[in-house]
N, CA, C and O of each residue as an XYZ file, in Angstrom:
744
protein
N      12.333    -20.486     -1.278
C      11.815    -19.311     -1.951
C      11.706    -19.585     -3.458
O      12.518    -20.299     -4.047
N      10.696    -19.003     -4.034
C      10.481    -19.115     -5.472
C      10.768    -17.748     -6.076
O      10.164    -16.751     -5.682
N      11.682    -17.703     -7.023
C      12.034    -16.437     -7.659
C      11.105    -16.187     -8.844
O      10.991    -17.015     -9.748
N      10.451    -15.041     -8.821
C       9.575    -14.627     -9.913
C       9.911    -13.168    -10.212
O       9.625    -12.273     -9.416
N      10.515    -12.952    -11.359
C      10.958    -11.619    -11.762
C      11.729    -10.962    -10.629
O      12.746    -11.501    -10.192
N      11.272     -9.809    -10.140
C      12.011     -9.087     -9.099
C      11.470     -9.383     -7.700
O      11.507     -8.526     -6.817
N      10.962    -10.616     -7.506
C      10.427    -10.990     -6.202
C      10.922    -12.364     -5.779
O      11.318    -13.191     -6.600
N      10.887    -12.573     -4.488
C      11.072    -13.901     -3.920
C       9.780    -14.225     -3.176
O       9.336    -13.457     -2.324
N       9.186    -15.356     -3.502
C       7.913    -15.763     -2.920
C       8.177    -16.932     -1.974
O       8.690    -17.974     -2.383
N       7.824    -16.746     -0.722
C       8.012    -17.805      0.263
C       7.115    -18.988     -0.099
O       5.988    -18.799     -0.556
N       7.614    -20.204      0.105
C       6.870    -21.413     -0.240
C       5.515    -21.499      0.451
O       4.587    -22.100     -0.090
N       5.386    -20.912      1.626
C       4.106    -20.949      2.332
C       2.995    -20.247      1.557
O       1.827    -20.613      1.693
N       3.332    -19.256      0.754
C       2.340    -18.560     -0.074
C       1.734    -19.531     -1.079
O       0.584    -19.381     -1.491
N       2.516    -20.516     -1.461
C       2.077    -21.533     -2.426
C       1.486    -22.754     -1.723
O       0.495    -23.316     -2.189
N       2.080    -23.162     -0.620
C       1.714    -24.427      0.017
C       0.577    -24.349      1.032
O      -0.117    -25.341      1.258
N       0.379    -23.192      1.640
C      -0.661    -23.057      2.657
C      -2.002    -22.687      2.026
O      -2.053    -22.063      0.966
N      -3.079    -23.080      2.692
C      -4.437    -22.807      2.206
C      -5.026    -21.605      2.932
O      -4.737    -21.357      4.103
N      -5.874    -20.854      2.194
C      -6.461    -19.658      2.792
C      -7.601    -19.154      1.917
O      -7.428    -18.972      0.712
N      -8.755    -18.932      2.515
C      -9.871    -18.234      1.882
C     -10.578    -17.479      3.003
O     -11.086    -18.090      3.942
N     -10.609    -16.155      2.904
C     -11.271    -15.361      3.942
C     -12.683    -15.896      4.180
O     -13.406    -16.246      3.248
N     -13.040    -15.943      5.443
C     -14.357    -16.415      5.838
C     -14.953    -15.369      6.777
O     -14.976    -15.545      7.996
N     -15.431    -14.285      6.188
C     -15.915    -13.152      6.967
C     -17.085    -13.501      7.881
O     -17.291    -12.846      8.903
N     -17.842    -14.515      7.527
C     -18.941    -14.921      8.405
C     -18.423    -15.468      9.730
O     -19.130    -15.432     10.737
N     -17.199    -15.971      9.733
C     -16.602    -16.509     10.965
C     -15.771    -15.452     11.703
O     -15.946    -15.251     12.905
N     -14.870    -14.779     10.982
C     -13.942    -13.853     11.657
C     -14.495    -12.444     11.804
O     -14.012    -11.668     12.628
N     -15.506    -12.109     11.009
C     -16.150    -10.788     11.053
C     -15.212     -9.645     10.662
O     -15.488     -8.486     10.974
N     -14.085     -9.966      9.968
C     -13.164     -8.923      9.524
C     -12.332     -8.317     10.637
O     -11.981     -7.138     10.591
N     -12.021     -9.122     11.633
C     -11.301     -8.623     12.813
C      -9.901     -8.110     12.475
O      -9.333     -7.335     13.245
N      -9.334     -8.525     11.339
C      -7.990     -8.062     10.981
C      -7.954     -6.554     10.752
O      -6.878     -5.957     10.804
N      -9.088     -5.931     10.503
C      -9.155     -4.476     10.324
C      -9.327     -3.751     11.657
O      -9.336     -2.521     11.709
N      -9.461     -4.520     12.725
C      -9.680     -3.940     14.051
C      -8.507     -4.216     14.985
O      -8.195     -3.389     15.842
N      -7.856     -5.360     14.834
C      -6.752     -5.756     15.714
C      -5.404     -5.468     15.053
O      -5.314     -5.357     13.831
N      -4.368     -5.349     15.864
C      -3.018     -5.163     15.353
C      -2.260     -4.119     16.132
O      -2.793     -3.501     17.053
N      -0.987     -3.922     15.749
C      -0.196     -2.932     16.469
C      -0.091     -1.602     15.741
O       0.511     -0.661     16.258
N      -0.670     -1.509     14.541
C      -0.750     -0.232     13.825
C      -1.754     -0.403     12.697
O      -2.342     -1.471     12.528
N      -1.943      0.659     11.930
C      -2.881      0.584     10.813
C      -2.328     -0.243      9.665
O      -1.261     -0.847      9.774
N      -3.062     -0.262      8.572
C      -2.636     -1.020      7.393
C      -1.399     -0.369      6.778
O      -1.366      0.851      6.613
N      -0.382     -1.164      6.435
C       0.800     -0.602      5.780
C       0.424      0.071      4.457
O      -0.437     -0.409      3.720
N       1.083      1.180      4.181
C       0.835      1.922      2.951
C       2.128      2.099      2.165
O       3.205      2.254      2.740
N       2.005      2.072      0.856
C       3.130      2.385     -0.010
C       3.161      3.896     -0.198
O       2.130      4.562     -0.107
N       4.328      4.422     -0.455
C       4.500      5.876     -0.576
C       3.545      6.484     -1.603
O       2.989      7.556     -1.363
N       3.344      5.819     -2.739
C       2.470      6.384     -3.773
C       0.994      6.333     -3.388
O       0.170      6.974     -4.041
N       0.646      5.592     -2.351
C      -0.736      5.529     -1.899
C      -1.126      6.728     -1.021
O      -2.312      7.001     -0.840
N      -0.150      7.430     -0.486
C      -0.422      8.548      0.414
C      -1.208      9.651     -0.293
O      -2.198     10.157      0.235
N      -0.757     10.017     -1.493
C      -1.456     11.055     -2.264
C      -2.838     10.579     -2.688
O      -3.775     11.374     -2.758
N      -2.971      9.292     -2.971
C      -4.268      8.739     -3.355
C      -5.252      8.893     -2.199
O      -6.387      9.323     -2.403
N      -4.824      8.546     -0.992
C      -5.702      8.685      0.176
C      -6.123     10.137      0.387
O      -7.284     10.413      0.688
N      -5.179     11.062      0.230
C      -5.518     12.492      0.366
C      -6.562     12.888     -0.679
O      -7.506     13.620     -0.379
N      -6.383     12.400     -1.902
C      -7.270     12.775     -3.014
C      -8.678     12.195     -2.864
O      -9.662     12.886     -3.127
N      -8.780     10.945     -2.449
C     -10.090     10.290     -2.409
C     -10.865     10.534     -1.121
O     -12.062     10.252     -1.057
N     -10.203     11.050     -0.102
C     -10.862     11.215      1.193
C     -12.225     11.905      1.116
O     -13.169     11.419      1.738
N     -12.374     13.013      0.383
C     -13.698     13.652      0.343
C     -14.801     12.730     -0.193
O     -15.964     12.876      0.183
N     -14.445     11.790     -1.064
C     -15.429     10.866     -1.624
C     -15.669      9.653     -0.729
O     -16.720      9.017     -0.804
N     -14.701      9.339      0.107
C     -14.808      8.208      1.034
C     -15.477      8.641      2.342
O     -16.165      7.846      2.982
N     -15.278      9.872      2.726
C     -15.766     10.399      4.008
C     -17.247     10.107      4.270
O     -17.590      9.758      5.400
N     -18.148     10.235      3.275
C     -19.562      9.954      3.556
C     -19.844      8.507      3.995
O     -20.890      8.234      4.584
N     -18.940      7.604      3.718
C     -19.106      6.200      4.083
C     -18.567      5.903      5.486
O     -18.879      4.862      6.065
N     -17.775      6.800      6.019
C     -17.031      6.543      7.252
C     -17.857      6.780      8.509
O     -18.892      7.445      8.477
N     -17.378      6.223      9.615
C     -17.997      6.457     10.921
C     -17.542      7.816     11.460
O     -16.537      8.369     11.012
N     -18.275      8.329     12.399
C     -17.887      9.591     13.040
C     -16.519      9.467     13.714
O     -15.713     10.397     13.667
N     -16.260      8.312     14.342
C     -14.964      8.093     14.997
C     -13.825      8.132     13.985
O     -12.791      8.755     14.227
N     -14.021      7.464     12.850
C     -12.997      7.435     11.814
C     -12.733      8.818     11.232
O     -11.584      9.200     11.008
N     -13.806      9.562     10.990
C     -13.668     10.925     10.461
C     -12.912     11.799     11.455
O     -12.035     12.570     11.065
N     -13.242     11.682     12.720
C     -12.572     12.493     13.746
C     -11.072     12.224     13.768
O     -10.274     13.153     13.895
N     -10.687     10.956     13.645
C      -9.267     10.592     13.650
C      -8.572     11.181     12.423
O      -7.475     11.728     12.537
N      -9.189     11.074     11.271
C      -8.574     11.599     10.051
C      -8.521     13.121     10.079
O      -7.539     13.715      9.632
N      -9.549     13.747     10.592
C      -9.540     15.206     10.692
C      -8.417     15.678     11.628
O      -7.848     16.750     11.425
N      -8.104     14.878     12.644
C      -7.051     15.249     13.589
C      -5.647     14.892     13.090
O      -4.719     15.689     13.225
N      -5.490     13.686     12.511
C      -4.152     13.189     12.179
C      -3.849     13.115     10.685
O      -2.686     12.998     10.301
N      -4.872     13.182      9.838
C      -4.660     13.071      8.397
C      -5.095     11.720      7.867
O      -5.451     10.827      8.635
N      -5.064     11.571      6.545
C      -5.537     10.342      5.903
C      -4.555      9.190      6.041
O      -4.901      8.045      5.750
N      -3.346      9.475      6.479
C      -2.309      8.476      6.732
C      -1.395      9.012      7.832
O      -1.347     10.217      8.080
N      -0.678      8.115      8.480
C       0.244      8.491      9.560
C       1.519      7.667      9.439
O       1.587      6.717      8.660
N       2.525      8.043     10.218
C       3.720      7.203     10.387
C       3.551      6.463     11.699
O       3.220      7.065     12.721
N       3.780      5.149     11.672
C       3.608      4.370     12.899
C       4.864      4.430     13.768
O       5.799      5.175     13.475
N       4.873      3.647     14.823
C       5.970      3.656     15.786
C       7.298      3.203     15.186
O       8.358      3.466     15.754
N       7.246      2.522     14.041
C       8.475      2.087     13.370
C       8.878      3.036     12.237
O       9.885      2.817     11.565
N       8.082      4.092     12.031
C       8.383      5.043     10.967
C       7.812      4.660      9.613
O       8.158      5.258      8.594
N       6.925      3.649      9.601
C       6.294      3.212      8.357
C       4.973      3.953      8.162
O       4.319      4.332      9.133
N       4.588      4.156      6.915
C       3.308      4.785      6.616
C       2.184      3.771      6.803
O       2.275      2.633      6.344
N       1.122      4.203      7.485
C      -0.025      3.322      7.730
C      -1.311      4.144      7.704
O      -1.290      5.374      7.715
N      -2.423      3.427      7.671
C      -3.703      4.095      7.865
C      -3.793      4.494      9.338
O      -3.250      3.801     10.198
N      -4.474      5.603      9.637
C      -4.645      5.986     11.040
C      -5.591      5.025     11.749
O      -6.421      4.369     11.120
N      -5.453      4.955     13.054
C      -6.295      4.061     13.853
C      -7.110      4.828     14.880
O      -6.712      5.891     15.355
N      -8.245      4.267     15.204
C      -9.108      4.745     16.276
C      -8.703      3.973     17.531
O      -8.305      2.812     17.431
N      -8.793      4.576     18.676
C      -8.553      3.892     19.948
C      -7.153      3.299     20.060
O      -7.007      2.106     20.329
N      -6.144      4.101     19.862
C      -4.753      3.709     20.055
C      -4.394      2.395     19.361
O      -4.311      1.340     19.991
N      -4.193      2.484     18.096
C      -3.696      1.363     17.294
C      -4.587      0.136     17.307
O      -4.099     -0.992     17.381
N      -5.856      0.347     17.237
C      -6.770     -0.788     17.124
C      -7.484     -0.695     15.785
O      -6.931     -1.074     14.753
N      -8.670     -0.209     15.802
C      -9.524     -0.164     14.623
C      -9.018      0.847     13.589
O      -8.741      1.999     13.921
N      -8.903      0.405     12.340
C      -8.527      1.306     11.248
C      -9.589      2.400     11.130
O     -10.782      2.135     11.280
N      -9.154      3.611     10.864
C     -10.083      4.744     10.758
C     -11.073      4.576      9.613
O     -12.130      5.206      9.621
N     -10.755      3.748      8.637
C     -11.623      3.546      7.472
C     -12.633      2.408      7.659
O     -13.374      2.080      6.732
N     -12.664      1.810      8.847
C     -13.567      0.693      9.128
C     -15.022      1.160      9.183
O     -15.343      2.203      9.753
N     -15.882      0.358      8.577
C     -17.328      0.500      8.721
C     -17.879     -0.877      9.043
O     -17.197     -1.883      8.850
N     -19.100     -0.924      9.529
C     -19.733     -2.201      9.845
C     -20.956     -2.388      8.957
O     -21.748     -1.466      8.763
N     -21.096     -3.597      8.423
C     -22.284     -3.985      7.659
C     -22.736     -5.349      8.142
O     -22.005     -6.331      8.010
N     -23.907     -5.415      8.688
C     -24.466     -6.679      9.169
C     -23.517     -7.401     10.123
O     -23.367     -8.620     10.055
N     -22.878     -6.639     11.011
C     -21.984     -7.223     11.998
C     -20.622     -7.629     11.466
O     -19.848     -8.265     12.181
N     -20.308     -7.273     10.219
C     -19.028     -7.619      9.614
C     -18.260     -6.335      9.309
O     -18.807     -5.381      8.755
N     -16.990     -6.333      9.681
C     -16.130     -5.190      9.418
C     -15.867     -5.089      7.919
O     -15.502     -6.070      7.270
N     -16.057     -3.902      7.390
C     -15.782     -3.635      5.971
C     -14.922     -2.379      5.888
O     -14.573     -1.785      6.907
N     -14.589     -1.984      4.670
C     -13.729     -0.829      4.431
C     -14.517      0.260      3.711
O     -15.134      0.005      2.678
N     -14.493      1.461      4.253
C     -15.185      2.593      3.625
C     -14.596      2.896      2.249
O     -15.320      3.283      1.331
N     -13.292      2.722      2.108
C     -12.647      2.962      0.811
C     -13.192      1.980     -0.210
O     -13.586      2.374     -1.308
N     -13.217      0.691      0.150
C     -13.712     -0.321     -0.775
C     -15.195     -0.119     -1.081
O     -15.634     -0.363     -2.204
N     -15.949      0.314     -0.112
C     -17.380      0.571     -0.324
C     -17.566      1.708     -1.343
O     -18.422      1.614     -2.223
N     -16.781      2.765     -1.229
C     -16.841      3.870     -2.196
C     -16.442      3.379     -3.592
O     -17.014      3.808     -4.594
N     -15.466      2.484     -3.647
C     -15.039      1.889     -4.922
C     -16.169      1.032     -5.515
O     -16.472      1.131     -6.704
N     -16.786      0.192     -4.674
C     -17.896     -0.653     -5.142
C     -19.042      0.187     -5.701
O     -19.712     -0.222     -6.650
N     -19.263      1.355     -5.113
C     -20.336      2.245     -5.558
C     -19.923      3.118     -6.741
O     -20.706      3.953     -7.194
N     -18.699      2.933     -7.244
C     -18.239      3.688     -8.404
C     -17.848      5.130     -8.104
O     -17.715      5.935     -9.026
N     -17.665      5.466     -6.845
C     -17.298      6.838     -6.463
C     -15.812      7.115     -6.668
O     -15.410      8.252     -6.918
N     -14.995      6.056     -6.557
C     -13.544      6.186     -6.741
C     -13.061      5.019     -7.595
O     -13.751      4.009     -7.728
N     -11.868      5.165     -8.174
C     -11.313      4.135     -9.056
C     -10.263      3.264     -8.365
O      -9.687      2.377     -8.995
N     -10.015      3.503     -7.098
C      -8.983      2.791     -6.336
C      -9.662      1.924     -5.300
O     -10.441      2.424     -4.488
N      -9.376      0.619     -5.313
C     -10.121     -0.322     -4.466
C      -9.834     -0.170     -2.979
O     -10.757     -0.045     -2.174
N      -8.562     -0.180     -2.617
C      -8.127     -0.056     -1.226
C      -6.616     -0.183     -1.210
O      -6.027     -0.525     -2.236
N      -5.961      0.080     -0.076
C      -4.508     -0.090     -0.023
C      -4.117     -1.519     -0.430
O      -4.790     -2.488     -0.079
N      -3.029     -1.618     -1.165
C      -2.605     -2.928     -1.671
C      -2.295     -3.888     -0.526
O      -2.495     -5.094     -0.676
N      -1.818     -3.396      0.603
C      -1.528     -4.306      1.728
C      -2.802     -4.956      2.249
O      -2.780     -6.108      2.683
N      -3.910     -4.227      2.210
C      -5.197     -4.789      2.637
C      -5.684     -5.817      1.618
O      -6.166     -6.890      1.981
N      -5.550     -5.473      0.348
C      -6.007     -6.346     -0.724
C      -5.198     -7.644     -0.757
O      -5.733     -8.703     -1.082
N      -3.919     -7.559     -0.421
C      -3.031     -8.725     -0.459
C      -3.040     -9.571      0.818
O      -2.462    -10.658      0.831
N      -3.675     -9.103      1.876
C      -3.571     -9.836      3.135
C      -4.143    -11.246      3.003
O      -5.245    -11.389      2.474
N      -3.450    -12.301      3.459
C      -2.392    -12.395      4.449
C      -0.964    -12.373      3.893
O      -0.023    -12.717      4.608
N      -0.793    -11.979      2.646
C       0.569    -11.799      2.157
C       1.064    -10.446      2.640
O       0.363     -9.439      2.543
N       2.266    -10.441      3.154
C       2.962     -9.211      3.515
C       4.228     -9.137      2.660
O       4.840    -10.157      2.343
N       4.600     -7.931      2.300
C       5.750     -7.716      1.424
C       6.835     -6.987      2.198
O       6.576     -5.979      2.856
N       8.045     -7.504      2.112
C       9.220     -6.801      2.615
C       9.957     -6.283      1.394
O      10.355     -7.057      0.523
N      10.136     -4.970      1.334
C      10.789     -4.340      0.192
C      12.276     -4.179      0.450
O      12.692     -3.695      1.503
N      13.064     -4.590     -0.522
C      14.497     -4.353     -0.533
C      14.793     -3.528     -1.780
O      13.970     -3.492     -2.694
N      15.944     -2.866     -1.843
C      16.218     -2.025     -3.018
C      16.124     -2.763     -4.355
O      15.676     -2.183     -5.344
N      16.532     -4.008     -4.400
C      16.578     -4.746     -5.665
C      15.415     -5.720     -5.875
O      15.184     -6.172     -6.996
N      14.687     -6.042     -4.812
C      13.632     -7.047     -4.942
C      12.662     -6.954     -3.763
O      12.948     -6.313     -2.751
N      11.514     -7.606     -3.918
C      10.523     -7.741     -2.853
C      10.504     -9.196     -2.389
O      10.760    -10.110     -3.172
N      10.199     -9.397     -1.116
C       9.988    -10.737     -0.577
C       8.537    -10.815     -0.121
O       8.083    -10.001      0.683
N       7.813    -11.806     -0.644
C       6.413    -12.024     -0.273
C       6.352    -13.190      0.703
O       6.852    -14.279      0.422
N       5.735    -12.947      1.848
C       5.600    -14.027      2.820
C       4.169    -14.075      3.347
O       3.419    -13.103      3.272
N       3.827    -15.222      3.874
C       2.504    -15.480      4.427
C       2.520    -15.089      5.901
O       3.308    -15.622      6.682
N       1.653    -14.163      6.273
C       1.565    -13.681      7.640
C       0.543    -14.523      8.401
O      -0.665    -14.367      8.221
N       1.035    -15.403      9.240
C       0.144    -16.249     10.045
C      -0.360    -15.462     11.247
O       0.403    -14.790     11.941
N      -1.669    -15.565     11.472
C      -2.270    -14.860     12.598
C      -3.430    -15.718     13.078
O      -4.246    -16.166     12.272
N      -3.510    -15.946     14.359
C      -4.518    -16.852     14.908
C      -5.944    -16.433     14.559
O      -6.824    -17.286     14.446
N      -6.183    -15.152     14.388
C      -7.540    -14.710     14.067
C      -7.991    -15.165     12.682
O      -9.172    -15.064     12.348
N      -7.053    -15.665     11.877
C      -7.377    -16.143     10.533
C      -7.528    -17.667     10.470
O      -7.512    -18.239      9.380
N      -7.672    -18.322     11.609
C      -7.771    -19.786     11.597
C      -8.973    -20.272     10.782
O      -8.889    -21.309     10.126
N     -10.079    -19.543     10.815
C     -11.250    -19.935     10.015
C     -10.948    -19.839      8.523
O     -11.440    -20.651      7.739
N     -10.145    -18.858      8.125
C      -9.761    -18.715      6.714
C      -8.841    -19.858      6.285
O      -8.929    -20.341      5.156
N      -7.975    -20.281      7.172
C      -7.085    -21.412      6.871
C      -7.900    -22.688      6.701
O      -7.679    -23.453      5.763
N      -8.837    -22.913      7.607
C      -9.688    -24.107      7.531
C     -10.556    -24.080      6.278
O     -10.722    -25.107      5.619
N     -11.109    -22.922      5.943
C     -11.957    -22.783      4.756
C     -11.139    -22.997      3.489
O     -11.601    -23.657      2.559
N      -9.931    -22.447      3.444
C      -9.043    -22.651      2.301
C      -8.678    -24.110      2.124
O      -8.610    -24.614      1.003
N      -8.441    -24.789      3.246
C      -8.108    -26.222      3.192
C      -9.297    -27.025      2.678
O      -9.146    -27.928      1.855
N     -10.478    -26.683      3.174
C     -11.698    -27.352      2.737
C     -11.914    -27.179      1.226
O     -12.292    -28.122      0.530
N     -11.669    -25.973      0.739
C     -11.869    -25.673     -0.684
C     -10.650    -25.998     -1.553
O     -10.714    -25.929     -2.780
N      -9.530    -26.356     -0.892
C      -8.271    -26.658     -1.584
C      -7.782    -25.462     -2.405
O      -7.444    -25.590     -3.582
N      -7.755    -24.288     -1.746
C      -7.306    -23.054     -2.381
C      -6.087    -22.541     -1.617
O      -6.143    -22.329     -0.406
N      -4.993    -22.347     -2.337
C      -3.777    -21.846     -1.692
C      -3.845    -20.329     -1.534
O      -4.703    -19.666     -2.116
N      -2.933    -19.803     -0.743
C      -2.878    -18.370     -0.484
C      -2.757    -17.605     -1.801
O      -3.512    -16.664     -2.043
N      -1.797    -18.009     -2.665
C      -1.588    -17.263     -3.908
C      -2.786    -17.374     -4.853
O      -3.065    -16.435     -5.598
N      -3.487    -18.487     -4.835
C      -4.675    -18.621     -5.684
C      -5.792    -17.710     -5.188
O      -6.466    -17.056     -5.984
N      -5.984    -17.669     -3.882
C      -6.995    -16.809     -3.297
C      -6.702    -15.338     -3.600
O      -7.620    -14.536     -3.775
N      -5.433    -15.003     -3.659
C      -5.024    -13.608     -3.851
C      -4.587    -13.296     -5.285
O      -3.779    -12.395     -5.506
N      -5.116    -14.034     -6.247
C      -4.747    -13.811     -7.651
C      -4.992    -12.363     -8.082
O      -4.100    -11.736     -8.653
N      -6.170    -11.832     -7.823
C      -6.499    -10.464     -8.260
C      -5.538     -9.423     -7.690
O      -4.988     -8.632     -8.456
N      -5.312     -9.392     -6.367
C      -4.378     -8.382     -5.863
C      -2.926     -8.626     -6.281
O      -2.169     -7.670     -6.450
N      -2.529     -9.882     -6.450
C      -1.168    -10.145     -6.937
C      -0.994     -9.608     -8.354
O       0.049     -9.042     -8.682
N      -2.003     -9.781     -9.185
C      -1.945     -9.214    -10.541
C      -1.980     -7.693    -10.471
O      -1.273     -7.024    -11.225
N      -2.777     -7.149     -9.593
C      -2.823     -5.689     -9.411
C      -1.437     -5.150     -9.041
O      -1.021     -4.106     -9.544
N      -0.731     -5.857     -8.171
C       0.575     -5.402     -7.689
C       1.698     -5.655     -8.697
O       2.517     -4.772     -8.951
N       1.735     -6.862     -9.270
C       2.897     -7.250    -10.076
C       2.588     -7.503    -11.552
O       3.518     -7.595    -12.354
N       1.330     -7.618    -11.932
C       0.968     -7.816    -13.331
C       0.628     -9.265    -13.671
O       1.015    -10.196    -12.965
N      -0.105     -9.429    -14.769
C      -0.555    -10.757    -15.209
C       0.617    -11.642    -15.617
O       0.598    -12.848    -15.371
N       1.627    -11.056    -16.234
C       2.799    -11.837    -16.653
C       3.516    -12.419    -15.440
O       3.940    -13.575    -15.456
N       3.648    -11.616    -14.393
C       4.276    -12.078    -13.154
C       3.486    -13.250    -12.581
O       4.069    -14.265    -12.200
N       2.154    -13.115    -12.518
C       1.317    -14.172    -11.945
C       1.421    -15.451    -12.771
O       1.502    -16.547    -12.215
N       1.421    -15.316    -14.094
C       1.547    -16.490    -14.970
C       2.885    -17.195    -14.730
O       2.957    -18.424    -14.741
N       3.931    -16.415    -14.516
C       5.242    -17.007    -14.230
C       5.224    -17.746    -12.891
O       5.797    -18.829    -12.774
N       4.573    -17.171    -11.889
C       4.443    -17.857    -10.602
C       3.696    -19.178    -10.779
O       4.133    -20.216    -10.281
N       2.583    -19.134    -11.482
C       1.805    -20.372    -11.719
C       2.637    -21.425    -12.427
O       2.575    -22.604    -12.080
N       3.414    -21.009    -13.414
C       4.261    -21.952    -14.171
C       5.307    -22.578    -13.252
O       5.564    -23.779    -13.330
N       5.901    -21.782    -12.397
C       6.930    -22.312    -11.489
C       6.331    -23.220    -10.429
O       6.968    -24.182    -10.001
N       5.112    -22.922    -10.005
C       4.436    -23.734     -8.994
C       4.047    -25.094     -9.575
O       4.120    -26.108     -8.881
N       3.640    -25.119    -10.830
C       3.141    -26.362    -11.426
C       4.265    -27.311    -11.835
O       3.986    -28.436    -12.250
N       5.510    -26.898    -11.732
C       6.640    -27.771    -12.099
C       6.834    -28.875    -11.101
O       7.738    -29.697    -11.256
């Protein structure tokens, strides 16, 4: 583990390669899984607030789920997540563009309708964070559906943390990222 401020970063975040390759995987990570995208407590109010602006981008199925269950839910483990369509499969915020899964929230952000890009867990994927009272642990979540991203990252020689520079800075700040880079280059 690499200690950076109030976090521990698993070596795989530094040593493994990863670059999303949506042309290969088609964004299946937003459709598969055992629950929706993990949410931080402060993101719940954001989802409630932005929903009216995101709703025009959403599918009828996604809107129906949110109208029934809300903009966020508690999953089977008691964690906050995005709601899912079809019993814990497709995220309610999923949209399709040219056969590729996209996010209605991110689309609204790209169009300047909202100032929030998407849940940080989505932005940081394949990094997952385990929160402890005194620190966070960042680890690389290996999933077979991301094999094309691993191969593409290896081809381009881009590590997980390099690929996720923007969301890591969004979550922990530029100073934190600079410290990680300094520790990695030693």
